[in-house]
N, C-alpha and C positions, 0 to 999 in steps of 0.2 A: 491439410496439415494436421499433424498428430502432436498434441501438446500433453505433457505429464506434470502434475503438480508435486513437487518434492519438497522436503525440507532442506534448507541450506546445508550445504557440504562445502568443505574447504576447497575442493577441486573446482568449483565454480566461481571463487572469489573474484578473479580477473574478469571473467566473461560478466559476472553479476555487475561489477564497477562499470564495465563498458555499456552495459544496457541501461543502467542509472544515467549516465552522462549523456548517452543519446536522447533519453527521454527528457531529460532536463534542458538540452540545447534545443529540442523541438518547442519546449513551452517557452522558450525565450523569444519566440516569433510573436508571441501575444503579451509578454510581459512588459511592465513598465521598464524603462531603460536601467534602472538600478537593480532589477532582477534578471536582466536578460543574458548573464553569462553563467553557465553552469558551474556549480561549486559542489565538492565531494563532502559530505558529512560525516563527522566522526565516527557515528554509531556503525557506519558501513564498513569501516576498517577492521572492527573487531566484532564480528556478528555474534560468535559463541559467547562473549563477555556482556554484550549489550542486550542480547535476547534470550538465549537458552540459559545461561546461568541465573538469570533472573525469573525463570519459570515462564518466558514467553517463547514466541516462534518466529520464524523466518521462512516464508515460503517462496520458492522460485518456480516459475512457469520455464519448462525445458522443452524445447522442440526435438524433432526426431533427430536431428544432428547434433543432439546434446548441447545445444546453445541456449544460453539464458534469454528468454523474451519477455520476462515479466518478473515482479516482485511484490511481496507485501510483508510487513512485520506487525507485531503487537507490542503493546505496552500495557500490563495489567496495573490497575491504579488502586483497586480496591477487591474485596472478594467477589464481587458481581460485576465489575465495571472495566473495560480496557478501552485504549486507543489504538486505532489503525496508524500505522507508520510506513512511509515509503511505498505506497502502491503505485507502481509505474509499470508501463507496457511499452515495448519498443514502438515508435511512432508509427512505422509501417504495417504494424499488425494490431493497430487500435479497432474497435469495433467488430472483433472476431470472436468475442465472449471470454477472452483470457482473463481480463479484469474480473469479471463475474466468477470465473471458476476459481481465481485466487481468493476473492471474498468468501465464497463458500467454504472453501479450505479453512479459513479463519474462523468462520461460524461454526464449523464442526469441532475445531480446536477449543473454541470458547464454551461450546456446550460442554466439552468434557472437563472444563473447569468451573463449572456452574456460573459462567459468566451470562448475564442477562441484558446488560446494556453496552453497546459499542458505539463509541464516539469517533468522529473524525474532523479534521479542519484543513482548510485549504485557502489558497489566496482568493481574495474577491474577484480577481480578473480571470480566473481560472474556469472557463465556460464548460469545458469538457466535464470536470468533476461536478459542477453545478447540474449538469444533466445526468451523469452517471449515478450518483449517490441516491437522488430521488427515485430514480427507476429501480433501484435494489432495496427500497423500503426506508431510506434514511430520511428524517424530517430536520427541517431547519430549527435551530435553537437560538435565542436571542442572546446577542453579546454586544459589548460595547467597542469592539475592535473593528473599526471600518475596513481594515486592509484584509481580515481574515472571515471567512465563513465557518460556523460551526454546525454539525449536524450530529444527529442520534438516532440509532437504530435498537428497538427492543427485540430481543430474540427469545423464543420459547425453549424451555429445557426438554430434551427428549425423554 
């Protein structure tokens, strides 16, 4: 399967939302009951306004049929720090390197903005994320929120 990583474009909006809901629905299998139903987040309804206008980015993984199979966004919080938002891959395509390629694209973007610290957080029950992020160089950081896990990665500027 051939995958391209592209910046979000409005033509992908509906397919991106479909991919997101599929991924969230698959997580519901593992989630506590109160989180098991997928919900749409407001930031996804206006990618330009919630990401690009603020100096951030939103990447999509697109297959050879021009279908969205994954996504990731950023939120810059200081001159050298950003958070990851909405890293999702279609459930039937997990484990094929798509998430890693999306993360690489964010790291290249971050490097261009002189960002050296990338944070992420995810629900404590989300075991796939607990395996994925450390394999990509993230380390757990302490927090007082037992429902969430927080991780950080330091990147070197090119």
